Structure formats: structure tokens, C-alpha cells
TILUM-59486 format. One record per atom (N, C-alpha, C): residue in three letters; y, x, z negated. Coordinates in steps of 0.05 Angstrom, whole numbers, padded with zeros to 5 digits, always signed. Each point is the difference from the previous one (the first is absolute). Last residue first. Example, Ala and Ser with C-alpha at 12.3 -4.5 7.8 and 13.67 -1.06 7.14 Angstrom:
% residues 2
SER-00045+00257-00142
SER+00024+00016-00001
SER+00022-00015-00014
ALA-00115+00006+00001
ALA+00024-00018+00000
ALA+00024+00018+00000
END
This chain:
% residues 58
UNK+02079+01897-01584
UNK-00002+00006+00028
UNK+00029+00004+00011
UNK-00018+00027-00102
UNK+00001-00025+00016
UNK-00001+00007+00030
UNK-00032+00041-00105
UNK+00013+00005+00026
UNK-00002-00027+00015
UNK+00003+00020-00111
UNK-00014-00009+00023
UNK+00017+00008+00026
UNK+00030+00023-00088
UNK-00031+00004-00002
UNK-00012-00007+00026
UNK+00095-00011-00014
UNK-00008+00027+00005
UNK-00028+00005-00001
UNK+00055-00091+00021
UNK-00020+00012-00018
UNK-00006+00028+00010
UNK+00078-00042+00040
UNK-00012-00020-00017
UNK-00019+00010-00022
UNK+00054+00042+00076
UNK+00004+00006-00027
UNK-00015-00017-00020
UNK+00001-00011+00096
UNK-00004+00028-00002
UNK+00000+00008-00029
UNK+00020-00090+00029
UNK-00029+00007-00001
UNK-00007+00028-00004
UNK+00089-00041-00042
UNK-00010+00006+00026
UNK-00028+00006-00003
UNK+00050-00067-00067
UNK-00007+00028+00002
UNK-00012+00005+00029
UNK+00027-00087-00033
UNK+00023+00017-00003
UNK-00006+00028+00004
UNK-00067-00069+00002
UNK+00018-00002+00024
UNK+00024+00020-00002
UNK-00096-00010-00044
UNK+00022+00014-00009
UNK+00021-00001+00024
UNK-00083-00047+00007
UNK-00002+00007-00030
UNK+00026+00014-00008
UNK-00010-00027+00092
UNK-00008-00023-00017
UNK+00002+00005-00030
UNK+00014+00068+00066
UNK+00022-00020+00003
UNK-00006-00023-00017
UNK-00066+00066+00009
UNK+00023+00009-00019
UNK+00021-00020+00002
UNK-00073-00010+00058
UNK-00005-00007-00024
UNK+00022+00007-00020
UNK+00002+00028+00091
UNK+00012-00029-00006
UNK-00007-00009-00026
UNK-00034+00083+00034
UNK+00023+00003-00012
UNK+00014-00028-00004
UNK-00106+00025-00004
UNK+00019-00008+00022
UNK+00027-00004-00013
UNK-00071+00066-00044
UNK+00009-00028-00001
UNK+00020-00005+00021
UNK-00081+00072-00038
UNK+00019-00005+00020
UNK+00007-00028-00001
UNK-00046+00077-00070
UNK+00003-00027+00008
UNK+00024-00002+00020
UNK-00076+00071-00047
UNK+00024+00000+00015
UNK+00005-00026+00013
UNK-00056+00027-00094
UNK+00000-00013+00028
UNK+00027+00007+00014
UNK-00036+00024-00092
UNK+00008+00019+00020
UNK-00003-00012+00030
UNK-00008-00047-00088
UNK-00025+00013+00009
UNK+00006+00016+00025
UNK+00068-00053-00045
UNK-00016+00016-00021
UNK-00023+00015+00010
UNK+00052-00057+00057
UNK+00015+00024-00008
UNK-00014+00017-00021
UNK-00032-00088+00025
UNK-00009+00022+00018
UNK+00014+00024-00006
UNK+00025-00072-00054
UNK-00027+00008-00005
UNK-00010+00023+00021
UNK+00085-00042+00012
UNK-00001+00016-00024
UNK-00028+00010-00007
UNK+00009-00058+00074
UNK+00013+00027+00005
UNK+00001+00017-00023
UNK-00032-00088-00010
UNK-00019+00016+00015
UNK+00012+00026+00005
UNK+00055-00063-00041
UNK-00022+00008-00019
UNK-00019+00019+00016
UNK+00069-00039+00051
UNK+00008+00018-00017
UNK-00020+00013-00022
UNK-00024-00071+00057
UNK+00001+00024+00015
UNK+00014+00022-00017
UNK-00007-00087-00034
UNK-00026+00014+00000
UNK+00001+00026+00017
UNK+00077-00055-00004
UNK-00006+00010-00029
UNK-00029+00015+00002
UNK+00028-00043+00079
UNK+00017+00024-00005
UNK-00006+00012-00028
UNK-00041-00082+00030
UNK-00012+00025+00009
UNK+00016+00026-00008
UNK+00028-00095-00012
UNK-00010+00016-00022
UNK-00014+00026+00008
UNK+00052-00044+00079
UNK-00004-00010-00027
UNK-00006+00019-00022
UNK-00014+00044+00091
UNK+00008-00029-00004
UNK-00004-00009-00029
UNK-00020+00083+00063
UNK+00023+00001-00013
UNK+00010-00030-00006
UNK-00078+00038+00051
UNK-00006-00004-00029
UNK+00025-00004-00015
UNK-00003+00023+00094
UNK-00013-00027-00002
UNK-00004-00007-00029
UNK+00038+00089+00031
UNK+00015-00023-00005
UNK-00012-00027-00003
UNK-00050+00096-00025
UNK+00014-00010+00024
UNK+00013-00028-00008
UNK-00043+00100-00047
UNK+00005-00029-00004
UNK+00016-00009+00023
UNK-00074+00088-00023
UNK+00025-00010+00014
UNK+00002-00032-00007
UNK-00048+00105-00034
UNK+00000-00031-00001
UNK+00024-00008+00015
UNK-00067+00097-00018
UNK+00025-00015+00007
UNK-00005-00030+00001
UNK-00038+00100-00049
UNK-00007-00025+00013
UNK+00029-00014+00009
END
């Protein structure tokens, strides 16, 4: 199965809940696509290509 997360949800505390969601989806063999601007918010020092090996980004 596939899931995608887009930029309109990257506000305030939503980032915390997105991380929880990503971790839960990873347990159930979901292929998760995350818009790479998300990585700039959670880990600005890490390039989007290397941010999370578990997840793919656009």
C-alpha cells in the first residue's frame, strides 16, 4: 500500500503527529511518500535524499 503526505499539514504541532504516523505506517509495510520540503522542517541539516532511509520522498 502507498501513502503520501503533502505540505498543507506542516504547521505547528502537526509535525509531531506526522512523525508518529510515519513510524506507524512503516510497521505495516506502507510505502510512504513525503514531499521533500517536510525534511527541511524536521531536519534542516540533513539533505532530503538522506533524511530517512525508511521513507521515499518526491
